[in-house]
C-alpha positions in Angstrom: 2.4 2.4 -1.3 -0.5 3.5 -3.5 -3.0 5.7 -3.0 -5.9 4.4 -4.3 -9.7 5.8 -4.0 -13.4 3.8 -4.1 -15.8 5.4 -5.6 -19.4 3.4 -5.6 -22.7 4.4 -4.9 -23.3 1.5 -2.6 -22.4 1.4 0.8 -21.7 -2.2 0.8 -19.8 -2.2 -2.1 -17.3 0.1 -1.1 -17.2 -1.9 2.5 -16.6 -5.1 0.7 -13.4 -4.0 -1.8 -12.0 -2.0 1.3 -11.8 -5.1 3.7 -10.7 -7.0 0.4 -7.8 -4.2 -0.3 -6.8 -4.5 3.0 -6.5 -8.1 3.5 -5.2 -9.0 0.0 -3.4 -6.1 -1.1 -0.6 -4.7 1.2 0.9 -2.1 -1.2 -2.6 -0.6 -1.8 -4.0 2.3 0.5 -7.7 3.4 0.6 -7.5 7.3 1.5 -11.0 7.8 0.5 -14.3 6.1 -0.3 -16.5 8.5 -2.1 -20.7 7.6 -2.7 -21.2 9.6 -6.2 -19.5 10.8 -9.2 -19.2 14.2 -7.7 -17.6 13.0 -4.5 -15.4 11.1 -6.7 -14.1 14.2 -8.7 -13.3 16.2 -5.5 -11.1 13.4 -3.5 -9.5 12.9 -7.1 -8.0 16.7 -6.6 -7.9 16.6 -3.1 -5.5 13.2 -2.8 -3.9 13.0 -6.3 -4.2 9.2 -6.3 -2.1 6.4 -7.7 -5.3 4.1 -8.3 -9.2 4.5 -8.6 -11.8 1.8 -8.3 -14.6 3.0 -10.1 -18.2 1.9 -10.3 -19.9 1.9 -13.6 -23.0 2.7 -12.7 -24.0 5.3 -10.0 -27.2 7.6 -9.1 -25.8 11.3 -10.0 -23.5 9.9 -13.0 -21.8 6.9 -14.6 -18.0 6.1 -14.0 -17.7 7.0 -17.7 -19.2 10.3 -17.5 -17.3 11.4 -14.1 -14.0 10.5 -15.9 -15.3 12.9 -19.0 -15.4 15.4 -16.3 -11.5 15.2 -15.4 -9.1 17.5 -17.5 -6.5 14.9 -17.0 -6.6 11.1 -16.2 -3.1 10.5 -14.3 -4.1 7.7 -12.1 -4.9 3.8 -12.9 -8.2 2.8 -13.2 -9.8 -0.5 -12.2 -13.7 -0.5 -13.0 -15.8 -2.7 -10.7 -19.1 -3.9 -12.1 -22.1 -6.1 -11.6 -22.5 -6.8 -15.2 -22.6 -10.2 -16.6 -20.3 -12.3 -18.3 -22.0 -11.1 -22.0 -20.9 -7.6 -21.1 -17.6 -8.6 -19.8 -16.6 -9.6 -22.9 -16.3 -5.7 -23.5 -13.6 -5.1 -20.9 -11.4 -7.9 -22.3 -11.6 -6.5 -26.1 -10.8 -3.1 -24.8 -7.8 -4.4 -22.6 -9.1 -2.4 -19.3 -8.9 -4.0 -16.2 -12.2 -4.8 -14.3 -13.3 -6.4 -11.0 -17.1 -8.2 -11.4 -19.2 -8.0 -8.5 -19.2 -9.8 -5.7 -15.5 -8.8 -5.5 -13.2 -11.9 -5.6 -10.1 -11.3 -3.3 -8.0 -13.4 -5.3 -9.5 -11.2 -8.9 -8.6 -7.9 -6.8 -4.9 -9.2 -5.8 -4.2 -10.5 -9.4 -6.0 -6.9 -10.8 -3.6 -5.1 -8.4 -0.1 -6.8 -9.4 -1.2 -6.2 -13.1 -1.2 -2.6 -12.9 1.8 -2.1 -10.9 3.4 -4.0 -13.5 2.4 -1.7 -16.0 2.9 1.8 -14.3 5.1 2.8 -17.2 2.3 2.0 -19.8 -1.1 3.6 -17.9 -5.1 3.2 -19.3 -5.5 5.6 -22.1 -8.3 7.9 -22.5 -9.0 6.0 -26.0 -8.9 2.6 -24.2 -11.8 4.2 -21.9 -13.7 5.1 -24.9 -13.7 2.2 -26.9 -14.6 0.2 -23.6 -18.1 2.4 -23.7 -18.7 1.6 -27.2 -18.2 -1.6 -26.4 -20.6 -1.8 -23.6 -23.1 0.0 -25.2 -23.2 -2.5 -28.1 -23.8 -5.0 -25.7 -26.0 -3.8 -23.1 -29.6 -3.2 -22.9 -31.8 -2.1 -20.1 -30.9 -4.0 -16.9 -33.7 -6.3 -15.9 -36.0 -5.6 -13.1 -37.5 -8.9 -12.9 -36.6 -12.6 -12.9 -38.6 -15.3 -14.4 -39.0 -18.6 -12.5 -41.1 -22.2 -13.2 -44.1 -22.5 -12.1 -46.8 -25.4 -12.4 -48.2 -23.8 -15.3 -45.6 -21.8 -16.8 -43.4 -18.9 -15.6 -43.7 -16.8 -12.9 -42.1 -12.9 -13.3 -41.1 -11.3 -9.9 -39.8 -7.9 -9.1 -36.2 -8.4 -7.6 -37.8 -5.3 -5.4 -40.2 -7.7 -3.9 -37.7 -10.2 -2.7 -36.7 -10.1 0.6 -34.6 -13.5 0.8 -34.1 -16.8 -0.7 -34.0 -19.5 1.2 -32.7 -23.3 -0.1 -34.9 -26.7 0.5 -32.4 -28.9 -1.8 -33.6 -28.7 -5.6 -36.2 -26.1 -4.4 -35.9 -22.7 -3.6 -38.5 -20.7 -1.5 -38.4 -17.0 -2.2 -39.8 -14.9 0.4 -41.7 -12.1 -0.9 -43.0 -8.8 0.3 -46.9 -8.5 0.8 -47.6 -12.0 -0.5 -47.1 -15.9 0.4 -43.4 -17.4 -0.1 -43.0 -19.0 -3.5 -41.4 -22.3 -4.4 -39.5 -22.9 -7.4 -38.2 -25.6 -8.9 -34.5 -24.7 -9.1 -31.5 -24.6 -6.5 -30.5 -21.3 -4.6 -27.5 -21.4 -6.4 -29.5 -20.9 -10.1 -31.9 -18.3 -8.2 -28.3 -16.2 -7.3 -27.4 -16.2 -10.7 -30.4 -14.6 -11.9 -30.4 -11.8 -9.0 -28.2 -8.6 -8.8 -24.6 -9.8 -7.0 -24.8 -5.8 -5.7 -27.8 -6.1 -4.1 -28.0 -9.6 -2.6 -25.7 -11.4 -0.3 -25.5 -15.4 0.7 -25.5 -15.2 4.5 -25.8 -18.6 5.1 -25.4 -21.8 2.7 -28.9 -21.8 3.1 -30.1 -18.3 2.8 -29.7 -15.6 0.6 -30.7 -12.1 1.5 -31.9 -8.8 -0.1 -29.5 -6.4 1.9 -32.3 -3.7 1.5 -34.6 -5.8 3.7 -32.3 -6.1 6.3 -33.7 -4.4 9.6 -31.8 -5.7 12.5 -28.2 -7.6 13.3 -28.7 -9.7 16.2 -25.6 -11.5 18.0 -28.2 -14.2 20.1 -27.9 -17.8 19.2 -24.9 -17.4 17.3 -26.0 -14.2 15.1 -29.0 -13.8 13.1 -30.9 -11.2 10.7 -34.9 -9.7 11.2 -36.0 -9.3 8.1 -38.5 -6.6 6.8 -41.3 -8.8 7.3 -40.3 -10.0 10.2 -38.9 -13.5 9.8 -35.1 -14.1 11.5 -32.4 -15.6 9.1 -29.1 -17.1 10.4 -25.8 -15.8 9.7 -23.0 -18.4 9.1 -19.8 -17.9 11.5 -17.6 -17.1 8.4 -20.2 -15.0 7.0 -21.0 -12.6 10.0 -17.3 -10.6 9.8 -17.8 -9.5 5.8 -21.5 -8.9 6.8 -21.2 -6.7 9.4 -18.3 -4.9 7.0 -21.1 -3.6 5.0 -22.8 -1.5 7.3 
């Protein structure tokens, strides 16, 4: 059995990964969940894990900064990241294992199997340093807004202001704080690809919600959410268990 630690400052990301590990990786036991790099260092010293799942961007320090504070890296690392496909090339080039958020169960199982096969050749500090160099070359600042088409051109919407998005065939209704919903000529899938995957969750084939704007979950009528603007959003039966794991 491999002892593992999850280090991620977003609770719902930790819960999703823990749930997926229990479901898909019977040889891995999660012994701790940490919400910061500081907690991660303490947990590593305490539990001496075989593996850590490490988020790259955290509030107190980055995953790389956390690793720099550890004297000896005698464990395997699988990075978890919301970076887009452009940046993922950096992981591939540096031969470092990674999981792209939202975590896919099959990708998780594959990464763990690869790890078990290479026990005699663990990740090196040089590989991590090379990865950081590649990321710095490829990545600029993260976008805080998305651009959507309008009748007169483009509208720029602050991501923080998006409460939820609702599908309407080839259109999407974007529900916003302190303003009327915006209708854009893009599918819900198109809009989802613009949004940070760690902050939004598809609760129904017609709805994607901003997790920070969820106020309540009610079991009545098959299950639905009450959002920060008072609107209700239906939760699909297949999404209910995973959604509740996030909180």
